[in-house]
C-alpha positions in Angstrom: 2.8 -10.8 21.3 6.3 -10.8 22.6 8.3 -7.6 22.0 11.4 -9.2 20.7 13.9 -7.9 18.1 12.6 -8.5 14.5 15.1 -10.8 12.9 15.6 -11.0 9.2 12.9 -12.9 7.4 14.5 -13.8 4.1 15.6 -10.3 3.2 16.1 -10.1 -0.6 12.9 -11.9 -1.5 10.1 -10.7 -3.6 9.0 -14.1 -4.7 5.8 -13.7 -6.7 5.6 -16.8 -9.0 2.5 -15.4 -10.6 2.1 -18.4 -12.8 1.5 -21.9 -11.6 -1.1 -23.6 -9.6 -0.7 -21.9 -6.2 1.3 -22.3 -3.0 0.4 -25.9 -2.6 2.7 -27.0 -5.4 5.8 -25.5 -3.9 8.4 -27.9 -2.4 8.2 -28.3 1.4 11.3 -26.2 2.1 11.6 -22.5 3.0 14.0 -19.8 2.1 13.7 -17.8 5.3 17.0 -17.9 7.3 18.1 -16.9 10.7 14.7 -17.5 12.2 14.4 -17.0 16.0 13.7 -20.2 18.0 10.0 -19.3 18.5 9.3 -18.8 14.8 11.3 -21.9 13.8 9.3 -24.0 16.3 6.1 -22.8 14.7 7.4 -23.6 11.2 8.2 -27.1 12.2 4.8 -27.6 13.9 3.0 -26.1 11.0 4.7 -28.3 8.5 3.8 -31.4 10.5 0.1 -30.3 10.7 -0.3 -30.0 6.9 -1.4 -27.0 4.8 -2.9 -23.8 6.3 -6.4 -23.2 5.1 -6.9 -19.5 4.3 -10.4 -18.1 3.8 -10.2 -14.7 2.1 -12.1 -12.1 0.1 -8.9 -11.0 -1.7 -8.7 -11.0 -5.5 -7.5 -14.4 -6.7 -4.2 -13.0 -8.1 -3.4 -11.3 -4.8 -4.3 -14.3 -2.8 -2.1 -16.5 -5.0 0.8 -14.1 -4.7 0.6 -14.0 -0.9 0.2 -17.8 -0.6 3.2 -18.5 -2.9 5.5 -16.0 -1.2 4.6 -17.3 2.3 5.2 -20.9 1.2 8.5 -20.1 -0.4 9.6 -18.3 2.8 8.7 -21.0 5.3 8.0 -24.2 3.4 4.5 -24.2 4.9 1.8 -24.9 2.3 -1.3 -22.7 2.0 -4.7 -23.8 0.7 -6.5 -20.6 -0.2 -10.3 -20.4 -0.4 -11.6 -17.3 -2.2 -15.2 -16.0 -1.8 -16.8 -12.7 -1.4 -17.3 -11.7 2.3 -21.0 -12.5 2.5 -20.4 -16.0 1.2 -17.3 -16.5 3.4 -19.3 -15.6 6.5 -22.1 -18.0 5.5 -19.7 -20.8 4.9 -17.5 -20.2 8.0 -20.6 -19.9 10.2 -22.1 -23.1 9.0 -18.8 -25.0 9.6 -18.0 -23.3 13.0 -21.5 -24.0 14.3 -20.8 -27.7 14.2 -17.8 -27.2 16.6 -15.2 -27.6 13.8 -13.7 -25.1 11.5 -12.2 -26.0 8.1 -10.4 -22.6 8.0 -7.3 -21.9 10.1 -7.3 -18.2 9.4 -9.6 -15.8 7.5 -9.5 -12.4 6.0 -12.7 -10.6 5.2 -14.3 -7.2 5.3 -14.6 -5.9 8.9 -18.1 -6.1 10.2 -20.1 -7.1 13.3 -19.4 -10.7 12.4 -16.2 -10.7 14.3 -17.9 -9.7 17.6 -20.5 -12.4 17.0 -17.9 -15.0 16.2 -15.9 -14.1 19.3 -19.0 -14.4 21.5 -19.7 -17.9 20.1 -16.1 -18.9 20.6 -15.5 -19.4 16.9 -12.4 -17.2 16.8 -9.6 -16.7 19.3 -8.6 -13.0 20.0 -5.6 -12.3 17.8 -4.2 -9.8 20.4 -4.0 -12.5 23.0 -1.9 -14.8 20.8 1.8 -15.2 21.3 2.6 -14.5 17.6 6.1 -14.6 16.2 8.2 -11.4 16.6 7.5 -10.4 12.9 4.1 -9.2 14.1 5.4 -7.0 16.9 5.6 -3.9 14.8 1.9 -4.0 13.8 0.2 -0.8 14.9 -2.0 -1.5 17.9 -4.7 0.9 16.7 -5.6 -1.5 14.0 -6.6 -4.2 16.4 -10.4 -4.2 16.3 -13.3 -5.7 18.2 -11.4 -5.7 21.5 -8.4 -7.3 19.9 -10.3 -10.2 18.3 -9.2 -9.2 14.8 -6.5 -7.2 13.0 -7.3 -4.7 10.2 -4.5 -5.4 7.7 -5.8 -3.5 4.7 -7.7 -0.3 4.2 -9.6 -0.3 0.9 -10.1 3.3 -0.2 -13.1 4.6 -2.2 -11.7 6.4 -5.2 -13.0 8.5 -8.1 -13.2 6.8 -11.6 -13.0 8.7 -14.8 -13.1 8.1 -18.5 -9.5 9.0 -19.5 -10.5 9.7 -23.1 -13.3 12.0 -22.3 -11.9 13.9 -19.3 -9.2 16.3 -20.4 -8.0 17.3 -17.0 -7.7 14.8 -14.2 -9.7 16.1 -11.2 -7.7 17.1 -8.2 -10.4 17.0 -5.5 -13.9 15.8 -4.8 -15.3 19.2 -5.9 -15.4 17.8 -9.5 -18.6 16.1 -8.6 -20.2 19.5 -8.1 -18.5 21.2 -11.0 -21.2 22.3 -13.6 -19.0 21.1 -16.5 -19.9 17.6 -15.4 -23.7 18.2 -15.4 -25.3 15.2 -17.0 -21.9 13.5 -17.2 -21.8 12.2 -13.6 -22.5 8.6 -12.6 -22.9 7.4 -9.0 -23.9 4.2 -7.3 -27.0 4.5 -5.1 -25.8 5.7 -1.7 -27.6 3.0 0.2 -26.3 0.2 -2.0 -23.5 -0.6 0.5 -22.3 0.5 4.0 -19.1 1.8 2.4 -21.2 4.2 0.2 -23.1 5.5 3.2 -19.8 6.0 5.1 -18.3 7.9 2.1 -21.2 10.3 1.7 -21.4 10.8 5.4 -17.8 11.8 5.3 -18.5 14.2 2.5 -21.4 15.7 4.4 -19.2 15.9 7.6 -16.3 17.6 5.7 -18.1 19.8 3.2 -21.6 20.3 4.4 -25.1 19.5 3.0 -24.7 22.2 0.3 -21.9 20.2 -1.3 -24.2 17.2 -1.8 -27.0 19.4 -3.1 -24.6 20.9 -5.7 -23.8 17.3 -6.8 -27.6 16.7 -7.1 -27.8 19.8 -9.4 -25.5 18.0 -11.8 -28.2 15.4 -12.3 -26.1 12.3 -11.7 -27.1 8.9 -13.1 -27.5 6.3 -10.3 -26.4 2.7 -10.7 -27.0 -0.4 -8.6 -23.3 -1.2 -8.1 -19.8 -0.4 -9.1 -19.6 -3.0 -11.9 -22.2 -1.4 -14.2 -21.1 2.0 -13.1 -17.5 1.4 -14.3 -18.7 -0.2 -17.5 -20.8 2.9 -18.1 -17.9 5.2 -17.5 -15.8 3.0 -19.9 -18.5 3.2 -22.6 -18.6 7.0 -22.4 -22.1 7.2 -20.8 -20.5 9.5 -18.2 -17.1 11.1 -17.6 -16.7 10.9 -13.9 -18.1 8.5 -11.3 -18.1 7.0 -7.8 -17.0 4.7 -6.5 -13.8 3.6 -8.4 -13.0 0.1 -7.3 -9.4 -1.0 -8.1 -10.2 -4.6 -9.0 -13.0 -3.6 -11.4 -11.1 -0.7 -13.0 -7.9 -2.7 -13.4 -9.7 -5.5 -15.0 -11.2 -3.2 -17.6 -7.9 -1.3 -18.1 -6.2 -4.6 -19.0 -8.8 -5.0 -21.7 -8.0 -1.6 -23.1 -11.0 0.3 -21.6 -10.4 4.1 -21.1 -11.0 4.1 -17.3 -8.7 5.4 -14.6 -8.7 5.6 -10.8 -8.1 9.0 -9.2 -7.0 8.9 -5.6 -8.3 11.8 -3.5 -8.4 12.9 0.1 -10.2 12.6 2.4 -11.7 9.2 1.7 -12.9 6.1 3.5 -13.9 2.6 2.6 -14.1 -1.0 3.7 -11.4 -2.4 6.1 -10.1 -6.0 5.6 -9.6 -7.8 9.0 -7.8 -10.9 9.9 -8.9 -13.5 12.5 -7.8 -16.9 13.8 -10.1 -19.9 14.2 -10.6 -21.2 17.7 -10.7 -24.8 16.6 -8.0 -24.5 13.9 -6.7 -27.7 12.3 -3.3 -26.0 12.0 -3.0 -23.4 14.8 0.8 -23.1 14.3 0.3 -22.4 10.6 -2.4 -19.9 11.3 -0.2 -18.0 13.8 2.7 -18.0 11.3 0.5 -16.7 8.4 -1.0 -14.1 10.7 2.4 -12.8 11.7 3.5 -12.7 8.1 0.4 -10.7 7.1 0.9 -8.4 10.1 4.6 -7.8 9.5 5.6 -4.7 7.6 7.1 -6.8 4.7 4.1 -9.2 4.2 1.6 -6.4 4.8 3.2 -4.2 2.2 3.1 -7.0 -0.3 -0.6 -7.6 0.4 -1.5 -3.9 -0.1 0.8 -3.2 -3.0 -0.7 -6.2 -4.9 -4.4 -5.3 -4.0 -4.2 -1.5 -4.3 -5.1 -1.2 -0.6 -3.6 1.0 2.0 -1.2 -0.6 4.5 -1.4 0.4 8.2 2.3 0.9 7.8 1.8 3.6 5.1 1.7 7.0 6.8 0.7 8.9 3.7 -2.1 6.5 2.8 -3.5 6.3 6.3 -3.5 10.1 6.5 -6.0 10.4 3.7 -8.1 7.5 4.9 -10.8 8.3 7.5 -11.8 5.2 9.4 -15.6 4.6 9.9 -15.2 4.9 13.6 -14.3 8.5 13.1 -17.3 9.4 10.8 -20.7 10.6 12.0 -22.8 8.2 9.9 -25.8 10.0 8.4 -29.2 8.4 7.8 -29.4 6.9 4.3 -32.7 8.6 3.6 -31.1 12.0 4.3 -28.1 11.2 2.0 -30.5 10.1 -0.7 -32.5 13.3 -0.4 -29.5 15.6 -0.5 -28.1 13.8 -3.6 -31.4 13.8 -5.4 -32.1 10.1 -5.5 -35.6 9.5 -6.6 
């Protein structure tokens, strides 16, 4: 990526037309002004190539907000396709294995898929692309898999509480071991996801085996996933739980449920990474959208709307421990320490 001065990209815009049918309905004109020649050339090429197909695991409302803001800035249409990461990988792999890719760009939970896709020439290393100057400020430490993808969002694991039943909001993870919550604690099974194993490995690494054994002494209920867990907390079946997932909690909060996220440190969680298709139908549009999502302004919008942590957020990244810095424990050991039957 060229290290050029970042020119103004439509300063005074926070254009989130939250209603409507998505970015594809916006007129083919952009509000971004004073674009450098390189970016303007990409805009022209991208418009001529048609819409940018964007595969993403983001919540639909966030995906819509990003697509609409990007289209209003550049006049380049976006066709978002939203699926959970596992389904995205399956769909993308099936398409890419034919030698063609319907997606120009994708955003999904970071995993070994990226290394596999790079080895199969399905994606092109994002670090080797001559992206517009807007991406030049992106922190290099968030380029992953030898630069094949860019981690644009950190998704923290949080505590969830019943706000009606919990008189004092916990200020640290010690609450899980507090005897006042004996019989009032709900956890997902540690081995139900890689993110859970990473979190409990971090707790073990930071506070020792004894901390997990104290949590076990509080006789937690174990659930299969975050959805029934959050519903159980909302119903008063427990007062505190883990993990608190923003999309699930926010959805119940909008319905009037007494659930609340509590952000604590240290924490960890999934990382959302961006990659470009090797055989993209609209490579110019893919580069333009990548630079937008990697720019401080676009990246901040992404994370503010999705409750993620931006790589540009020094306070947020300070409390988030990346998986590469965690000594991952064996799931059987974590289960034993937490008293999982």
